[in-house]
Each structure stands twice: as C-alpha cells, then as structure tokens.
C-alpha positions, 0 to 999 in steps of 0.5 A, a space after each residue: 880684135 884690132 891688129 898690132 904692127 912689130 917689124 913688119 908682122 901682124 899678131 893680134 892682142 891673143 897671140 901677144 898673151 900667148 907670147 907672154 906666157 911661153 917667156 914668162 914661163 921660160 923665165 919662171 923656170 930659171 928663177 925656179 933654180 936660182 931659189 933652189 940653189 939659194 936653199 941648197 946654199 949657194 952664193 948669189 950676189 945682191 944689192 939695194 936700189 932706192 933703200 937699204 930694204 929694197 933688194 935685187 938679186 942677181 936672178 933679178 937681173 938674169 931673169 929679165 935678160 932671159 926675156 929681154 933674149 926670148 921677146 927679141 926673138 919673138 917680137 924683134 923691134 918691140 920696146 921693152 921696159 924692165 925693172 932692172 935694166 929700164 926701156 929699150 928704144 921706141 919705147 912709147 911709140 904711138 901704136 907699138 907694143 912695149 913689153 913691161 917686165 917684172 923679172 921677179 915680183 917679190 925679191 924679198 920673199 925671193 931672198 928669204 924663200 918665202 913662197 910667194 915671188 912671181 914673173 911677170 910680162 905685160 904688153 902694152 899699147 899706148 900705156 894700155 895692157 893689151 896682154 899679160 902672163 904671171 907666172 908663180 915659179 913655185 906653184 907653176 901656177 900660169 895667170 894669163 888675160 888678153 883684153 877684151 876676152 878674158 883671164 885664165 888660170 891654167 886656162 881655166 876662166 877666172 871670174 873674182 869674188 861677189 862678197 855681199 858687203 865691205 865688212 865682209 872683204 877680204 883685202 889684200 895691201 902691200 908696203 913701199 920700201 920708205 920707212 916714213 912712207 912705210 909708217 903712213 900706209 900702216 897708218 892707213 890699214 890700221 884705220 882700215 882693219 876695222 871696215 873689212 874682215 881682214 887683211 893680208 900683205 902678201 909681198 908680191 903686188 903682182 899675186 896679189 891682184 892675181 887673187 883677186 881675179 881668183 876670188 881669193 881674196 876680194 881687193 887690193 890696194 897700194 900706193 906706189 908701185 911702180 909700172 911693171 908691178 902692175 901691168 899684167 896683173 892689174 888686167 888679169 884683174 880686170 878681164 875676172 870682173 874687178 872693178 881698177 884703178 890704176 896710178 893716176 886715175 882717182 886723185 882722192 885715193 892718191 896720185 900712186 894709187 892702185 886699187 883691185 876689188 869685186 865690183 859689190 865692195 868697190 864704191 864702198 871700199 874706195 869711200 872707206 880708203 878715201 875716210 881714211 887718210 888714203 891721199 896723205 899716203 
C-alpha cells in the first residue's frame, strides 16, 4: 500500500485504521458513560446549531476533545476536521492526512436514550477516506475499513447483501433538521415506498452505512450530510462491496446526495430515486 507521511513518521493505511479504531473506542467509552449518567438522572448542557431540532450536548464536545487529544499524541502534525470544533491547521494540505471526526453521530438518539448512535473517525488523504472506524457505544460493536483491503465488524470480514430485485430491497434513509427540507425528503421517501420492500430510519448515518456493509439493509440514501457524517461509514460500505455515490458525484441524485447500495440493485435504485424527484430534495 502507499505510505503516508505525518511529521516525519511513515505510516500505511492499515496503521491508520488501527489508530482510528483505538481513538474511536476510547471516545465511545466516554460517550457510553455519559449516556449512562443521563439515564441515571444526571444533568447535561444541551445547545442547538442549525435549528431548534439540531442539538449538541456537552458529551459531543467532550468526545471530540478526547479524540483530538489522542490524535495529537498518536499522529502529531495531522489536521483534524471535527463536527463541533471545525478544522485544525494544515487541513487540506496535498498528500497529508486529515482526520474527519463525528464525536457522536446520532446526538438526538443519544439525548433520548435511543440506542442508535456512534463515534466515527476516518483518515482522509486529498479528500478520500483511506481508513475508518465506527464504534457503537451501546453494543460495543467496532466497524473498521482500510481502503483496498476490506471492511470488518469486530474483526470479521464484511460483505454487503445481494437482493435479486429492487422490490425486495430494504432501504435505509435519514432526514435533515430543517423543516422545509424534511418535507421534501418525506415526499421522496413516500414515493419510494412502493418501489422497495420497506424503509428504515435509524437516526445515525454512520450506523446506516455500516448496516449496508453488513447486509442488514440493502441500501441507504440521504441528502444534506456533512463530511464527518459519511467519511468512515461510506468507506466501510464500499470496502464491503457496496456501490457508493458520495455528495457531488451525481447531480441527478442531488448535489449533496449520498447513496450506498448492494451492486445488484444500485442502478435500479438510482433510477427510482431520480424518477421520484431526488434532485429536487
């Protein structure tokens, strides 16, 4: 595999995957503890971002700061792009490693105690994910992937599903925080209901992409995600054999659309989404 430089240290993608997993596990343990504190009646500060429904908790910030601290120890000099604290110095330097971090993907679920949230950590080079880990604090599951080398769940290799037709496919999706866009997304999914087996909405894009990798769902699509939402999960899905379209790749699906699907239904799913008005979402 190609070798990557960081502050004079040579590292390959497998080593980056190990670091992503190590750091994500540490953060996931912190998130698990904070979730338990909430369930036991503990208080936690909660703010909002893009809308009243787009929440951020003290645990999000604490988790990201832990990740940044651990990465500074393990990969000094690398850039970090995080959901809560933005980008660090050197972000986007050609050939350098940028860590893309979602300290709690599924914060609303976390706040309510709904067990579908995760820590996501990915290493990117020139905007392309080369290593990633998604860790579920509730179950302890560890999803990892290395570009060109495969994807794993707790060390077991993953392969996505292979439904025989679109009408037999289980589709996962998610919704934006803004009310107007949620309504457009709802119209799209309503139209898609008659074209697939059924639809699931879990509330964590990282876990939805990992579910595609495991074959727990056959496909996933959503509009409006940020880089930290998909950086690790999309790599995991792709390395498990899924066909992945990232934001900006296919304007007919929508400029900010992401789609991950079993290859057997990827093309008919794309066609159905376009026919149902995906570009207008």
